[in-house]
C-alpha positions as semicolon CSV with decimal commas, in nm:
position;residue;x (nm);y (nm);z (nm)
1;M;1,213;-3,414;-1,630
2;K;1,065;-3,590;-1,314
3;I;1,247;-3,500;-0,995
4;K;1,321;-3,764;-0,766
5;E;1,403;-3,770;-0,393
6;T;1,751;-3,886;-0,451
7;K;1,816;-3,547;-0,626
8;I;1,793;-3,367;-0,285
9;K;2,062;-3,562;-0,135
10;E;2,307;-3,512;-0,456
11;I;2,243;-3,134;-0,434
12;V;2,300;-3,126;-0,035
13;N;2,626;-3,321;-0,064
14;W;2,723;-3,103;-0,351
15;I;2,661;-2,789;-0,127
16;R;2,883;-2,961;0,142
17;E;3,147;-3,036;-0,086
18;E;3,210;-2,679;-0,245
19;V;3,168;-2,538;0,105
20;K;3,463;-2,770;0,204
21;K;3,675;-2,691;-0,102
22;A;3,638;-2,320;-0,014
23;N;3,777;-2,381;0,338
24;A;3,445;-2,191;0,466
25;K;3,226;-2,249;0,767
26;G;2,894;-2,257;0,630
27;V;2,655;-2,057;0,406
28;C;2,413;-1,768;0,420
29;I;2,135;-1,690;0,180
30;A;1,889;-1,398;0,122
31;I;1,542;-1,530;0,179
32;S;1,303;-1,308;-0,009
33;G;0,989;-1,545;0,070
34;G;0,964;-1,685;-0,287
35;I;0,979;-2,053;-0,385
36;D;1,350;-2,018;-0,508
37;S;1,491;-1,885;-0,219
38;A;1,269;-2,112;-0,002
39;V;1,396;-2,436;-0,190
40;C;1,775;-2,306;-0,146
41;A;1,710;-2,233;0,200
42;V;1,599;-2,588;0,312
43;L;1,868;-2,752;0,105
44;A;2,122;-2,524;0,267
45;K;1,962;-2,620;0,627
46;I;1,998;-2,995;0,541
47;A;2,346;-2,932;0,441
48;F;2,454;-2,737;0,731
49;P;2,195;-2,753;1,014
50;K;2,384;-2,517;1,250
51;N;2,583;-2,320;1,015
52;T;2,301;-2,176;0,764
53;E;2,192;-1,829;0,807
54;G;1,890;-1,694;0,643
55;I;1,870;-1,323;0,620
56;F;1,588;-1,106;0,543
57;L;1,696;-0,779;0,354
58;N;1,432;-0,528;0,409
59;I;1,409;-0,226;0,153
60;N;1,054;-0,153;0,160
61;S;0,931;-0,515;0,144
62;S;0,582;-0,630;0,139
63;D;0,430;-0,789;0,447
64;E;0,361;-1,093;0,230
65;A;0,743;-1,136;0,159
66;H;0,824;-1,082;0,518
67;N;0,549;-1,310;0,653
68;N;0,657;-1,594;0,410
69;F;1,017;-1,540;0,546
70;K;0,910;-1,597;0,884
71;L;0,696;-1,897;0,749
72;I;1,008;-2,080;0,585
73;V;1,238;-2,004;0,875
74;D;1,015;-2,115;1,157
75;K;0,897;-2,435;0,982
76;F;1,241;-2,541;0,914
77;K;1,409;-2,396;1,203
78;I;1,676;-2,206;0,989
79;N;1,898;-1,955;1,190
80;H;1,769;-1,606;1,066
81;Q;1,797;-1,242;1,119
82;L;1,634;-0,939;0,949
83;I;1,846;-0,655;0,831
84;N;1,676;-0,320;0,756
85;L;1,853;-0,140;0,466
86;E;1,576;0,136;0,407
87;N;1,798;0,414;0,539
88;S;2,097;0,307;0,334
89;F;1,868;0,272;0,036
90;N;1,711;0,616;0,064
91;A;2,058;0,784;0,129
92;F;2,174;0,625;-0,207
93;L;1,886;0,754;-0,396
94;K;1,979;1,099;-0,239
95;D;2,360;1,106;-0,317
96;L;2,269;0,997;-0,673
97;N;1,988;1,246;-0,710
98;I;1,743;0,978;-0,816
99;S;1,486;1,022;-0,554
100;G;1,139;1,144;-0,706
101;N;1,192;1,020;-1,039
102;N;0,974;0,707;-1,020
103;N;1,221;0,494;-1,230
104;L;1,103;0,153;-1,092
105;L;1,373;-0,038;-1,293
106;I;1,659;0,184;-1,170
107;E;1,517;0,147;-0,808
108;G;1,466;-0,238;-0,815
109;N;1,826;-0,282;-0,928
110;I;1,996;-0,078;-0,669
111;K;1,769;-0,252;-0,407
112;A;1,897;-0,607;-0,578
113;R;2,268;-0,471;-0,559
114;L;2,242;-0,313;-0,217
115;R;2,106;-0,663;-0,087
116;M;2,376;-0,837;-0,219
117;N;2,646;-0,601;-0,086
118;A;2,504;-0,657;0,251
119;L;2,481;-1,036;0,224
120;Y;2,853;-1,054;0,137
121;A;2,948;-0,855;0,409
122;Y;2,764;-1,058;0,630
123;A;2,929;-1,383;0,467
124;N;3,275;-1,235;0,509
125;M;3,222;-1,179;0,889
126;K;3,108;-1,546;0,931
127;D;3,354;-1,693;0,661
128;Y;3,052;-1,812;0,501
129;L;2,967;-1,865;0,119
130;V;2,681;-1,712;-0,029
131;I;2,393;-1,930;-0,193
132;G;2,263;-1,789;-0,510
133;T;1,886;-1,863;-0,590
134;S;1,859;-1,804;-0,959
135;N;1,712;-2,107;-1,147
136;Y;1,801;-2,183;-1,523
137;S;1,450;-2,017;-1,661
138;E;1,559;-1,679;-1,506
139;M;1,908;-1,737;-1,624
140;Y;1,794;-1,821;-1,983
141;L;1,590;-1,510;-1,986
142;G;1,860;-1,284;-1,805
143;Y;1,574;-1,222;-1,541
144;F;1,787;-1,108;-1,275
145;T;2,002;-0,818;-1,152
146;K;2,355;-0,823;-1,277
147;W;2,563;-0,830;-0,956
148;G;2,266;-0,816;-0,760
149;D;2,041;-1,127;-0,708
150;G;2,248;-1,286;-0,981
151;A;2,561;-1,257;-0,793
152;A;2,694;-1,563;-0,564
153;D;2,953;-1,813;-0,474
154;I;2,744;-2,129;-0,544
155;Y;2,416;-2,168;-0,731
156;P;2,243;-2,487;-0,634
157;I;1,937;-2,448;-0,856
158;A;2,067;-2,259;-1,155
159;K;2,028;-2,575;-1,393
160;F;1,665;-2,644;-1,266
161;K;1,383;-2,511;-1,475
162;K;1,104;-2,314;-1,316
163;S;0,871;-2,630;-1,325
164;E;1,136;-2,854;-1,161
165;I;1,194;-2,592;-0,882
166;Y;0,825;-2,661;-0,784
167;Q;0,909;-3,017;-0,770
168;L;1,185;-2,977;-0,546
169;G;0,947;-2,771;-0,349
170;L;0,693;-3,046;-0,299
171;L;0,965;-3,267;-0,213
172;L;1,098;-3,053;0,037
173;K;0,749;-3,032;0,185
174;L;0,716;-2,632;0,164
175;P;0,450;-2,452;0,283
176;T;0,139;-2,448;0,045
177;K;0,148;-2,066;0,031
178;I;0,469;-2,050;-0,093
179;L;0,396;-2,307;-0,364
180;K;0,091;-2,142;-0,489
181;Q;0,198;-1,767;-0,509
182;K;0,282;-1,586;-0,802
183;P;0,664;-1,562;-0,860
184;S;0,766;-1,184;-0,764
185;A;1,119;-1,034;-0,686
186;D;0,907;-0,792;-0,457
187;L;1,121;-0,487;-0,611
188;W;0,822;-0,265;-0,622
189;C;0,436;-0,274;-0,520
190;G;0,244;-0,534;-0,722
191;Q;0,541;-0,639;-0,946
192;T;0,552;-1,034;-1,046
193;D;0,779;-1,207;-1,274
194;E;0,548;-1,301;-1,545
195;K;0,368;-0,964;-1,550
196;E;0,676;-0,794;-1,612
197;L;0,823;-1,068;-1,862
198;G;0,499;-1,035;-2,063
199;F;0,454;-1,432;-2,058
200;K;0,458;-1,711;-1,807
201;Y;0,724;-1,953;-1,722
202;E;0,514;-2,228;-1,839
203;D;0,521;-2,053;-2,202
204;L;0,903;-2,065;-2,188
205;E;0,894;-2,430;-2,137
206;R;0,661;-2,478;-2,399
207;Y;0,901;-2,278;-2,659
208;W;1,187;-2,518;-2,546
209;Q;0,941;-2,797;-2,643
210;N;0,908;-2,631;-2,988
211;D;0,531;-2,650;-2,902
212;P;0,359;-2,531;-3,259
213;N;0,071;-2,393;-3,072
214;L;0,279;-2,140;-2,889
215;D;0,186;-1,760;-2,980
216;K;0,444;-1,601;-3,216
217;K;0,455;-1,290;-3,031
218;I;0,530;-1,477;-2,701
219;S;0,808;-1,683;-2,893
220;S;0,961;-1,346;-3,022
221;K;0,960;-1,204;-2,656
222;I;1,149;-1,512;-2,535
223;I;1,399;-1,484;-2,828
224;A;1,463;-1,098;-2,757
225;C;1,494;-1,165;-2,365
226;H;1,757;-1,433;-2,429
227;K;1,953;-1,250;-2,691
228;N;1,937;-0,905;-2,524
229;S;2,084;-1,068;-2,185
230;E;2,363;-1,260;-2,319
231;H;2,588;-0,993;-2,163
232;K;2,449;-1,101;-1,805
233;R;2,538;-1,473;-1,798
234;I;2,867;-1,510;-1,640
235;K;3,051;-1,807;-1,792
236;N;3,151;-2,091;-1,566
237;L;2,910;-2,033;-1,286
238;N;2,962;-2,268;-0,978
239;C;2,640;-2,452;-1,045
240;F;2,506;-2,776;-0,911
241;D;2,538;-3,020;-1,264
242;K;2,210;-3,218;-1,248
């Protein structure tokens, strides 16, 4: 699907309508430095120039993620702040006696849920709605943390495939660095979406197109991801319907 400029206006109007229906005052969003949160942050900024808050929730985050966050909020003049959750994260691991077990998945999920907990606390203080940054490709694969980055009040891009997110990014004039970097949740050092999944987002779209040349092993991985993550897909998400 070719994304047109008019789609930007439609999404922005939808965000405004949802905030109005909730009788809220604005929106907040966790900006991780990746393309999904960058797209959502800029859409939010257009919808609410003065009442959008971009938050960087630091838990052993990479320098690249923090630099990308600064790049986005500076270029688009988004109200922002940095919240350091490292002490809370380390205390949580200690309380659960998890420290030192080197279980990246457990620690990664704790990071995602702790960040969302903090984001909702901030939203409550400001009477804002939380914007979700999950896209359709991630939703289909279940590639998000349940009650973590998968939790939000409204989901502006949840029905857009990963390739369409890049189209939105181009239309919104995101920095080239954001458009070209490998997708990553920055949950641990060297982590990337496609390395963890075992295939590329491009492969997923070839699967949807029934490409006969797609490796059958990759098709099997995609089928397994979708089937095994059914419990993670919350029904009736408040999504923009493209």
